[in-house]
GULO-339484 format. One line per field, with one value per residue (C-alpha): residue number from 0; z, x, y. Coordinates in nm, 3 decimals, always signed. Example, Ala and Ser with C-alpha at 12.3 -4.5 7.8 and 13.67 -1.06 7.14 Angstrom:
% residues 2
resi: 0, 1
z: +0.780, +0.714
x: +1.230, +1.367
y: -0.450, -0.106
% end
This chain:
% residues 389
resi: 0, 1, 2, 3, 4, 5, 6, 7, 8, 9, 10, 11, 12, 13, 14, 15, 16, 17, 18, 19, 20, 21, 22, 23, 24, 25, 26, 27, 28, 29, 30, 31, 32, 33, 34, 35, 36, 37, 38, 39, 40, 41, 42, 43, 44, 45, 46, 47, 48, 49, 50, 51, 52, 53, 54, 55, 56, 57, 58, 59, 60, 61, 62, 63, 64, 65, 66, 67, 68, 69, 70, 71, 72, 73, 74, 75, 76, 77, 78, 79, 80, 81, 82, 83, 84, 85, 86, 87, 88, 89, 90, 91, 92, 93, 94, 95, 96, 97, 98, 99, 100, 101, 102, 103, 104, 105, 106, 107, 108, 109, 110, 111, 112, 113, 114, 115, 116, 117, 118, 119, 120, 121, 122, 123, 124, 125, 126, 127, 128, 129, 130, 131, 132, 133, 134, 135, 136, 137, 138, 139, 140, 141, 142, 143, 144, 145, 146, 147, 148, 149, 150, 151, 152, 153, 154, 155, 156, 157, 158, 159, 160, 161, 162, 163, 164, 165, 166, 167, 168, 169, 170, 171, 172, 173, 174, 175, 176, 177, 178, 179, 180, 181, 182, 183, 184, 185, 186, 187, 188, 189, 190, 191, 192, 193, 194, 195, 196, 197, 198, 199, 200, 201, 202, 203, 204, 205, 206, 207, 208, 209, 210, 211, 212, 213, 214, 215, 216, 217, 218, 219, 220, 221, 222, 223, 224, 225, 226, 227, 228, 229, 230, 231, 232, 233, 234, 235, 236, 237, 238, 239, 240, 241, 242, 243, 244, 245, 246, 247, 248, 249, 250, 251, 252, 253, 254, 255, 256, 257, 258, 259, 260, 261, 262, 263, 264, 265, 266, 267, 268, 269, 270, 271, 272, 273, 274, 275, 276, 277, 278, 279, 280, 281, 282, 283, 284, 285, 286, 287, 288, 289, 290, 291, 292, 293, 294, 295, 296, 297, 298, 299, 300, 301, 302, 303, 304, 305, 306, 307, 308, 309, 310, 311, 312, 313, 314, 315, 316, 317, 318, 319, 320, 321, 322, 323, 324, 325, 326, 327, 328, 329, 330, 331, 332, 333, 334, 335, 336, 337, 338, 339, 340, 341, 342, 343, 344, 345, 346, 347, 348, 349, 350, 351, 352, 353, 354, 355, 356, 357, 358, 359, 360, 361, 362, 363, 364, 365, 366, 367, 368, 369, 370, 371, 372, 373, 374, 375, 376, 377, 378, 379, 380, 381, 382, 383, 384, 385, 386, 387, 388
z: +0.000, -0.087, +0.167, +0.167, -0.029, -0.282, -0.333, -0.366, -0.644, -0.825, -0.808, -0.927, -1.230, -1.305, -1.283, -1.483, -1.761, -1.789, -1.636, -1.734, -2.057, -2.143, -2.098, -1.739, -1.632, -1.547, -1.297, -1.090, -0.766, -0.461, -0.285, -0.589, -0.527, -0.815, -0.817, -0.702, -0.980, -1.231, -1.313, -1.246, -1.298, -1.141, -1.424, -1.417, -1.046, -1.140, -1.315, -1.022, -0.779, -0.995, -1.004, -0.625, -0.566, -0.799, -0.632, -0.274, -0.363, -0.209, -0.280, -0.138, +0.052, -0.104, +0.226, +0.179, -0.176, -0.081, -0.201, +0.132, +0.066, -0.291, -0.285, -0.367, -0.426, -0.078, +0.070, -0.112, -0.011, +0.352, +0.343, +0.160, +0.206, +0.454, +0.675, +0.614, +0.878, +0.911, +0.884, +0.577, +0.616, +0.599, +0.440, +0.619, +0.437, +0.213, +0.361, +0.026, -0.137, +0.117, -0.060, -0.375, -0.452, -0.512, -0.522, -0.349, -0.646, -0.869, -0.795, -0.504, -0.508, -0.343, -0.210, +0.084, -0.048, +0.169, -0.003, -0.357, -0.515, -0.689, -1.049, -1.197, -0.967, -1.025, -1.402, -1.418, -1.193, -1.405, -1.729, -1.852, -1.958, -2.168, -2.235, -2.597, -2.761, -2.812, -2.440, -2.434, -2.318, -2.488, -2.296, -2.252, -2.079, -1.864, -1.919, -2.295, -2.266, -2.039, -2.291, -2.575, -2.377, -2.268, -2.619, -2.765, -2.535, -2.640, -3.007, -2.970, -2.834, -3.134, -3.376, -3.203, -3.267, -3.636, -3.624, -3.912, -3.805, -3.930, -3.941, -3.930, -3.990, -3.708, -3.873, -3.920, -4.123, -3.916, -4.108, -3.991, -3.627, -3.681, -3.837, -3.545, -3.295, -3.124, -3.207, -3.084, -2.758, -2.678, -2.875, -2.591, -2.625, -2.995, -3.082, -3.410, -3.658, -3.709, -4.060, -4.153, -4.096, -4.239, -4.014, -3.647, -3.437, -3.368, -3.017, -3.049, -3.315, -3.388, -3.537, -3.842, -3.896, -3.937, -4.239, -4.405, -4.366, -4.468, -4.696, -4.681, -4.543, -4.314, -4.344, -4.092, -3.801, -3.812, -3.853, -3.611, -3.657, -3.417, -3.424, -3.204, -3.228, -3.082, -2.972, -2.872, -2.637, -2.468, -2.115, -1.932, -1.553, -1.419, -1.074, -1.220, -1.564, -1.632, -1.565, -1.826, -2.124, -2.426, -2.645, -2.545, -2.686, -2.738, -2.851, -2.966, -3.077, -3.278, -3.360, -3.610, -3.691, -3.517, -3.162, -3.029, -3.215, -3.065, -2.715, -2.723, -2.834, -2.562, -2.287, -2.394, -2.376, -2.038, -1.906, -2.047, -1.892, -1.558, -1.562, -1.680, -1.392, -1.148, -1.328, -1.315, -0.944, -0.992, -0.759, -0.926, -1.019, -1.314, -1.290, -1.505, -1.662, -1.884, -2.254, -2.436, -2.785, -2.777, -2.791, -2.480, -2.632, -2.771, -2.459, -2.231, -2.474, -2.538, -2.171, -2.089, -2.356, -2.240, -1.920, -1.959, -1.933, -2.255, -2.103, -1.839, -1.725, -1.569, -1.304, -1.163, -0.846, -0.933, -0.590, -0.238, -0.280, -0.657, -0.964, -1.339, -1.613, -1.792, -2.024, -2.145, -2.285, -2.503, -2.686, -2.907, -3.018, -3.370, -3.313, -3.564, -3.787, -3.841, -3.854, -4.132, -4.298, -4.204, -4.243, -4.141, -4.413, -4.315, -4.382, -4.016, -3.898, -3.770, -3.404, -3.304, -2.998, -2.902, -2.623, -2.565, -2.360, -2.263, -2.223, -2.042, -1.769, -1.743, -1.691, -1.418, -1.231, -1.282, -1.164, -0.869, -0.757, -0.853, -0.884, -1.161, -1.055, -1.300, -1.070, -0.841, -1.123, -1.166, -1.328, -1.663, -1.714, -1.618, -1.925, -1.861, -1.864, -2.078, -2.436, -2.675, -2.841
x: +0.000, +0.130, +0.237, +0.078, +0.363, +0.369, -0.007, +0.004, +0.266, +0.078, -0.250, -0.096, +0.054, -0.270, -0.495, -0.263, -0.173, -0.453, -0.773, -0.819, -0.785, -0.440, -0.543, -0.654, -0.350, -0.136, -0.399, -0.383, -0.182, -0.213, -0.445, -0.654, -1.029, -1.097, -1.477, -1.539, -1.306, -1.475, -1.151, -1.301, -1.672, -1.905, -1.849, -1.470, -1.474, -1.546, -1.209, -1.045, -1.191, -1.071, -0.718, -0.702, -0.831, -0.562, -0.291, -0.377, -0.459, -0.806, -1.164, -1.288, -1.610, -1.915, -1.981, -1.652, -1.725, -1.838, -1.723, -1.557, -1.300, -1.218, -1.208, -0.837, -0.537, -0.413, -0.746, -0.738, -0.379, -0.468, -0.780, -0.658, -0.278, -0.136, -0.003, -0.293, -0.345, -0.723, -0.980, -1.199, -1.533, -1.817, -2.145, -2.472, -2.688, -2.916, -3.266, -3.436, -3.199, -3.143, -2.976, -2.888, -2.530, -2.310, -2.604, -2.388, -2.158, -2.395, -2.758, -2.998, -3.343, -3.395, -3.745, -3.664, -3.862, -3.833, -4.078, -4.124, -4.454, -4.520, -4.501, -4.654, -4.957, -5.004, -4.979, -5.203, -5.475, -5.493, -5.502, -5.183, -5.009, -5.143, -4.941, -4.905, -4.835, -4.464, -4.387, -4.392, -4.637, -4.844, -4.851, -5.151, -5.246, -4.986, -4.729, -4.745, -4.734, -4.430, -4.242, -4.327, -4.200, -3.876, -3.811, -3.866, -3.595, -3.339, -3.433, -3.372, -3.024, -2.955, -3.067, -2.839, -2.551, -2.643, -2.789, -2.991, -3.318, -3.343, -3.626, -3.522, -3.713, -3.835, -3.644, -3.268, -3.066, -2.906, -2.581, -2.557, -2.595, -2.345, -2.097, -2.147, -2.067, -2.406, -2.501, -2.168, -2.185, -2.557, -2.732, -2.982, -3.109, -3.191, -3.560, -3.634, -3.917, -4.147, -4.120, -3.812, -3.472, -3.280, -3.403, -3.456, -3.587, -3.326, -3.172, -3.058, -3.135, -2.772, -2.716, -2.909, -2.673, -2.337, -2.433, -2.556, -2.204, -2.021, -1.718, -1.751, -1.540, -1.725, -1.669, -1.442, -1.469, -1.769, -2.143, -2.436, -2.778, -3.066, -3.348, -3.639, -3.812, -3.875, -3.601, -3.630, -3.433, -3.510, -3.432, -3.764, -3.772, -4.091, -4.037, -4.011, -4.172, -4.190, -3.818, -3.704, -3.935, -3.898, -4.005, -3.917, -3.879, -3.540, -3.411, -3.049, -2.796, -2.521, -2.185, -1.933, -1.597, -1.271, -1.206, -1.208, -1.533, -1.711, -1.578, -1.657, -2.013, -2.055, -1.914, -2.125, -2.442, -2.343, -2.305, -2.645, -2.813, -2.652, -2.801, -3.134, -3.160, -3.114, -3.388, -3.620, -3.537, -3.469, -3.274, -3.003, -2.639, -2.408, -2.164, -1.914, -2.068, -1.960, -2.011, -2.256, -2.134, -1.819, -1.773, -1.623, -1.275, -1.273, -1.413, -1.132, -0.861, -1.024, -1.079, -0.717, -0.600, -0.808, -0.794, -1.133, -1.442, -1.618, -1.966, -2.148, -2.503, -2.752, -2.941, -3.258, -3.437, -3.745, -3.840, -3.704, -3.352, -3.388, -3.266, -3.310, -3.060, -3.244, -2.968, -2.629, -2.331, -2.120, -1.790, -1.741, -1.393, -1.327, -1.518, -1.795, -1.562, -1.353, -1.649, -1.818, -1.512, -1.614, -1.320, -1.213, -1.080, -0.722, -0.795, -0.811, -1.106, -1.381, -1.479, -1.843, -2.053, -2.415, -2.616, -2.940, -3.251, -3.500, -3.827, -4.035, -3.771, -3.779, -4.156, -4.109, -3.854, -4.034, -4.370, -4.212, -4.049, -4.306, -4.636, -4.895, -5.047, -4.877, -4.945, -4.679, -4.426, -4.129, -4.247, -4.073, -4.257, -4.608, -4.834, -4.928, -4.564, -4.385, -4.283, -4.569, -4.533
y: +0.000, +0.346, +0.604, +0.947, +1.108, +0.822, +0.832, +1.212, +1.190, +0.913, +1.099, +1.424, +1.249, +1.061, +1.365, +1.591, +1.352, +1.099, +1.233, +1.597, +1.792, +1.922, +2.286, +2.211, +2.011, +2.314, +2.430, +2.112, +2.117, +1.896, +2.139, +2.239, +2.190, +1.952, +1.969, +2.325, +2.445, +2.209, +2.030, +1.686, +1.618, +1.364, +1.115, +1.111, +1.045, +0.682, +0.664, +0.841, +0.587, +0.298, +0.443, +0.487, +0.134, -0.002, +0.208, +0.109, -0.251, -0.259, -0.153, +0.174, +0.098, +0.260, +0.437, +0.627, +0.741, +1.092, +1.432, +1.511, +1.237, +1.351, +1.732, +1.753, +1.530, +1.618, +1.509, +1.177, +1.109, +1.181, +0.965, +0.656, +0.624, +0.374, +0.657, +0.896, +1.161, +1.129, +0.856, +0.859, +1.029, +0.782, +0.874, +0.821, +0.574, +0.779, +0.791, +0.767, +0.520, +0.244, -0.045, +0.152, +0.062, +0.369, +0.610, +0.871, +0.878, +1.066, +1.160, +1.190, +1.343, +1.680, +1.622, +1.397, +1.100, +0.792, +0.555, +0.429, +0.335, +0.005, +0.120, -0.194, -0.174, +0.198, +0.166, -0.142, +0.000, +0.315, +0.115, +0.284, -0.037, -0.323, -0.637, -0.747, -1.082, -1.006, -0.979, -0.601, -0.337, -0.070, +0.259, +0.484, +0.809, +0.983, +0.707, +0.750, +1.129, +1.100, +0.883, +1.117, +1.412, +1.242, +1.113, +1.460, +1.597, +1.335, +1.366, +1.741, +1.676, +1.454, +1.725, +1.976, +1.735, +1.725, +1.375, +1.236, +1.074, +0.715, +0.461, +0.095, -0.226, -0.450, -0.736, -0.769, -1.019, -1.292, -1.260, -0.896, -1.003, -1.282, -1.042, -0.804, -1.081, -1.081, -1.439, -1.576, -1.380, -1.397, -1.674, -1.725, -1.367, -1.384, -1.344, -1.519, -1.470, -1.766, -1.904, -1.698, -1.854, -1.561, -1.278, -1.201, -0.916, -0.645, -0.671, -0.308, -0.050, +0.039, -0.309, -0.185, +0.108, -0.066, -0.282, +0.039, +0.188, -0.131, -0.087, +0.292, +0.575, +0.816, +1.189, +1.356, +1.371, +1.137, +1.097, +1.076, +0.921, +0.878, +0.627, +0.523, +0.186, -0.155, -0.395, -0.761, -0.986, -1.315, -1.203, -1.182, -1.163, -1.321, -1.170, -0.818, -0.842, -0.467, -0.425, -0.677, -0.701, -0.925, -0.631, -0.276, +0.075, +0.238, +0.575, +0.555, +0.813, +0.643, +0.805, +0.662, +0.819, +0.895, +0.781, +1.138, +1.218, +0.917, +0.979, +1.351, +1.272, +1.012, +1.234, +1.528, +1.320, +1.178, +1.531, +1.627, +1.325, +1.408, +1.757, +1.617, +1.371, +1.658, +1.856, +1.553, +1.503, +1.133, +0.905, +0.700, +0.671, +0.619, +0.331, +0.148, -0.163, -0.451, -0.398, -0.630, -0.545, -0.755, -1.129, -1.282, -1.306, -0.954, -0.790, -0.900, -0.786, -0.449, -0.373, -0.454, -0.211, +0.084, +0.284, +0.446, +0.227, +0.134, +0.134, +0.334, +0.272, +0.509, +0.314, +0.467, +0.361, +0.157, +0.021, +0.007, -0.133, -0.190, -0.007, -0.048, +0.033, +0.314, +0.436, +0.320, +0.508, +0.280, +0.317, +0.012, +0.123, -0.016, -0.342, -0.265, -0.066, -0.378, -0.615, -0.415, -0.257, +0.098, +0.334, +0.679, +0.910, +0.818, +0.451, +0.340, +0.138, +0.367, +0.381, +0.373, +0.440, +0.465, +0.621, +0.431, +0.504, +0.232, +0.423, +0.161, +0.154, +0.533, +0.507, +0.245, +0.456, +0.785, +0.651, +0.468, +0.791, +1.056, +0.867, +0.897, +1.229, +1.464, +1.760, +1.611, +1.576, +1.811, +2.132, +2.075, +1.744, +1.851, +1.858, +2.220, +2.327, +2.067, +2.134, +2.065, +1.728
% end
């Protein structure tokens, strides 16, 4: 385990040269307030935590992952080094998020909520969900209006980024999924089409986009498309059927181009979602997750080669002690670029990434936390104040 002086030096080098932008590095000293001066944001703290855990050779307990322990490099060295001067500050268990792993790392509600409603019961009793034959649900009333409003916000972000709106089929060629690596990695999740051996239902909308770009060079620095539609995966959960549907609705923003273009797009959208969650007064957290776009062999090699995580998930509280993954922020590196021969202008394989929102899960979390009475919803989401759809 590192001493305080050793950990201080390691942290200073890591933050200056690997965590923050080059123009910010010169501003970083041991006593610089990293968050108050906006040098490190709430997303990059995940990478900072991972670095400290690697340096000290042990996991930092979730109860110690609070701002007071990470304000500056000096603070972190004092808290986590073997000869640190003070014991790490421990967070009180959040009243309104008991059992939510790492909720302190990102978001807590501001209203003091201590109880969650049963979203499935509330939605069923009001007739706002109706199960269909595909293992999904049809939304009605306030639930449908909520999804339309949320989707309009994200679609607006995509337009601001210059995204082209696409419409994809609800069937995808099996050879495209095989080429992408999905069938090798997740054969049990594939939803076939009766009577058609050559096509299946799309497990994610972005799988349609890469065959369209096959054997082409994208313009510099890259291209962005957005699409909303139905996705299908065999991964039902009978205990929590609304949380894991066989058929569900996604909005995706897909970037293809240079590595920096994809990562800048992903980071920008993560920042926007972070601010949005605060505006919506939702309880949840963003954490590093495993990436489902790589085969087992590829995933391990790619993760070893990269310091920064390839996938983050936004998890929102859906019940007491439960969360659902409501959005994901993925950087596939050049996996799909190589698989489909998509090139950058310099001839290198293109990178790709997608940010995806699962709207049924947003409804579950939102209703569990705010209820179905839209007069109790955050002001920006109330029908009388929300943007016209």
